[in-house]
C-alpha positions as CSV (number, residue, x, y, z in Angstrom):
1,M,-18.9,53.9,-23.2
2,L,-19.4,51.2,-20.7
3,E,-18.1,48.5,-23.1
4,V,-14.4,49.2,-22.5
5,P,-14.5,48.9,-18.6
6,R,-16.6,45.8,-19.0
7,R,-14.1,44.1,-21.3
8,R,-11.3,45.1,-19.0
9,F,-13.1,43.6,-16.0
10,L,-13.7,40.3,-17.9
11,R,-10.0,40.1,-18.9
12,H,-9.0,40.7,-15.2
13,A,-11.5,38.1,-14.0
14,A,-10.3,35.5,-16.6
15,A,-6.7,36.1,-15.6
16,A,-7.5,35.8,-11.9
17,L,-9.4,32.5,-12.6
18,G,-6.5,31.2,-14.6
19,I,-4.1,32.0,-11.7
20,L,-6.4,30.3,-9.2
21,L,-6.8,27.2,-11.3
22,A,-3.0,27.0,-11.9
23,G,-2.4,27.4,-8.2
24,A,-4.9,24.6,-7.4
25,G,-3.2,22.3,-9.9
26,L,0.2,22.9,-8.5
27,W,-1.0,22.3,-5.0
28,Q,-2.5,19.0,-6.1
29,L,0.7,18.0,-7.8
30,G,2.7,18.9,-4.7
31,A,0.5,16.9,-2.4
32,A,0.7,13.9,-4.7
33,G,4.5,14.3,-5.0
34,A,4.8,14.5,-1.2
35,I,3.0,11.2,-0.7
36,H,5.2,9.4,-3.2
37,A,8.4,11.0,-1.7
38,K,7.3,10.0,1.8
39,A,6.6,6.4,0.6
40,W,10.0,6.2,-1.2
41,L,12.1,7.7,1.6
42,A,10.5,5.6,4.3
43,Q,11.3,2.3,2.7
44,G,15.1,3.0,3.2
45,L,14.6,3.5,6.9
46,L,12.3,0.5,7.0
47,E,15.0,-1.6,5.3
48,R,17.4,-0.8,8.1
49,A,14.8,-1.5,10.8
50,W,14.0,-4.9,9.2
51,A,17.6,-5.9,9.0
52,A,17.9,-5.1,12.8
53,T,14.7,-7.1,13.4
54,L,16.1,-10.2,11.7
55,V,19.2,-9.9,13.9
56,S,17.5,-9.2,17.2
57,A,14.3,-11.1,16.7
58,A,12.5,-8.2,18.4
59,A,10.4,-5.3,17.1
60,V,12.6,-2.4,15.9
61,R,11.0,1.0,15.2
62,P,12.2,2.6,11.9
63,W,12.6,6.0,13.6
64,P,12.5,6.9,17.3
65,W,8.9,8.4,17.3
66,A,7.4,5.8,15.0
67,D,4.2,4.1,16.4
68,T,4.7,1.1,14.1
69,H,7.4,-1.4,13.2
70,P,8.3,-3.9,10.4
71,V,6.6,-7.3,10.6
72,A,7.4,-8.9,7.3
73,R,9.1,-8.5,3.9
74,L,7.0,-8.9,0.7
75,Q,8.6,-9.8,-2.6
76,V,7.2,-10.4,-6.1
77,P,10.3,-11.5,-8.1
78,A,8.6,-11.3,-11.5
79,L,7.8,-7.6,-11.0
80,G,10.9,-6.6,-9.0
81,V,8.7,-5.7,-6.0
82,D,10.5,-5.7,-2.6
83,Q,8.7,-4.0,0.3
84,I,8.8,-3.9,4.1
85,V,5.4,-4.6,5.7
86,L,4.4,-2.7,8.8
87,A,2.3,-3.6,11.9
88,D,-1.2,-2.1,11.6
89,A,-3.0,-0.9,8.4
90,S,-4.1,2.5,9.6
91,G,-4.0,5.5,7.1
92,R,-1.1,6.9,9.0
93,T,0.9,3.7,8.7
94,L,0.0,3.1,5.0
95,A,1.7,6.4,4.1
96,F,5.0,4.7,4.7
97,G,4.4,1.1,3.4
98,P,1.9,-1.7,3.3
99,G,0.5,-2.9,6.6
100,L,-0.8,-6.0,8.3
101,L,-4.5,-5.9,8.8
102,G,-5.4,-6.2,12.4
103,G,-7.1,-9.5,13.5
104,T,-5.4,-11.5,10.7
105,A,-2.5,-14.0,11.1
106,A,0.9,-12.6,11.6
107,P,3.4,-13.5,8.9
108,G,5.0,-16.8,9.8
109,T,2.2,-18.2,11.8
110,G,0.6,-20.3,9.0
111,G,-2.8,-18.7,9.1
112,H,-4.6,-16.3,6.8
113,T,-2.5,-13.1,6.5
114,V,-4.0,-10.0,5.0
115,L,-1.9,-7.1,3.9
116,S,-3.2,-3.7,2.8
117,G,-1.6,-0.9,0.8
118,H,-2.4,2.3,-1.2
119,R,-3.2,1.7,-4.9
120,D,-1.2,4.8,-5.9
121,T,2.0,3.9,-4.1
122,H,3.1,0.5,-2.7
123,F,0.2,-1.7,-3.9
124,G,-0.1,-0.2,-7.4
125,F,1.4,-3.4,-8.7
126,L,-1.6,-5.5,-7.7
127,E,-3.3,-4.9,-11.0
128,Q,-0.4,-6.7,-12.7
129,L,-0.7,-9.9,-10.7
130,T,-2.1,-12.9,-12.6
131,P,-2.9,-16.4,-11.4
132,G,0.3,-18.4,-10.8
133,T,2.4,-15.3,-10.0
134,V,4.8,-16.1,-7.1
135,L,4.8,-14.1,-4.0
136,R,7.4,-14.4,-1.2
137,L,6.8,-13.4,2.4
138,Q,9.6,-13.3,5.0
139,S,8.7,-13.4,8.7
140,P,10.7,-11.8,11.6
141,D,12.6,-15.1,12.2
142,G,14.0,-15.0,8.7
143,T,11.8,-17.7,7.3
144,W,10.5,-17.3,3.8
145,R,7.1,-18.6,2.7
146,V,6.1,-18.9,-1.0
147,Y,2.6,-18.2,-2.3
148,R,1.0,-18.4,-5.7
149,V,-1.7,-16.0,-6.8
150,S,-5.0,-18.0,-7.2
151,G,-7.4,-15.2,-8.2
152,D,-8.7,-11.7,-7.5
153,E,-12.0,-10.0,-6.7
154,V,-13.5,-6.6,-6.4
155,I,-15.7,-6.1,-3.3
156,D,-17.8,-3.4,-1.7
157,S,-16.2,-2.8,1.8
158,R,-19.6,-1.6,3.1
159,H,-21.1,-5.0,2.8
160,A,-18.5,-7.7,2.2
161,R,-16.2,-9.2,4.8
162,L,-13.1,-11.4,4.4
163,A,-13.6,-15.0,5.5
164,Q,-11.1,-16.1,8.0
165,D,-10.1,-19.8,7.9
166,A,-7.6,-20.4,10.7
167,G,-6.7,-23.8,9.2
168,V,-5.5,-22.5,5.9
169,S,-2.2,-20.9,5.1
170,A,-3.1,-18.1,2.7
171,L,-2.2,-14.5,1.8
172,T,-4.5,-11.8,0.7
173,L,-3.4,-8.4,-0.6
174,V,-6.0,-5.5,-0.5
175,T,-6.0,-2.0,-2.0
176,C,-8.6,0.6,-3.1
177,Y,-10.3,0.3,-6.4
178,P,-10.4,1.4,-9.2
179,F,-6.7,2.0,-9.7
180,D,-7.2,5.0,-11.9
181,A,-9.7,6.8,-9.7
182,L,-9.2,10.6,-9.5
183,V,-10.7,10.9,-6.0
184,P,-9.1,8.8,-3.2
185,G,-11.1,6.6,-1.0
186,G,-14.4,5.1,-1.9
187,P,-15.9,1.8,-0.8
188,L,-14.5,-0.6,-3.5
189,R,-11.6,-2.8,-2.7
190,Y,-9.4,-4.9,-5.0
191,L,-8.4,-8.3,-3.5
192,V,-5.7,-10.6,-4.7
193,F,-5.8,-14.1,-3.2
194,A,-2.7,-16.3,-2.9
195,E,-2.3,-19.9,-1.6
196,S,0.7,-21.4,0.1
197,A,2.9,-23.1,-2.5
198,S,5.6,-24.7,-0.4
199,A,6.9,-25.5,3.1
200,P,8.6,-22.6,4.9
201,R,12.2,-22.1,4.0
202,A,15.0,-20.8,6.1
203,P,16.8,-17.6,5.0
């Protein structure tokens, strides 16, 4: 006599669990979609701010309440990559575009410039870079510098530190690793190293 209520309870519990799991899945998809939408929409505003920066030679915020501003333009012609780089590499800034790591050389100064970006948005292309790939970096004065990829490395951010050689003109791109990780964060970082390939060129 108790078997029917028990089966009914199990059916209701299974249905409730299914609804709960479906809701969680939709929430995850929505959160991921929001991140990609924010990254895509922001680049349009950053493009305008960068154009104004090149004209005025002064820092121009992409929107009135922004606490960052464009400092460079990064291109990878072989992959069709064209991105505006922001000052600072905090999590808040990286939601909108790649950022300049604090304490490293500003683009156009000839030192070691380090740029950071999320592996699931702006810097997802890093895994496609191979030795010899050409990178272009434009500084606020309009000058373009050309770099060639020289290698890559995976490091543990808890122990490893980037070597800073002030006498070398170099570019390093950094993102989280592995690229297909289901959980964001983690201590591993994927680094792509590039060396200066030519003298600076005017726009």
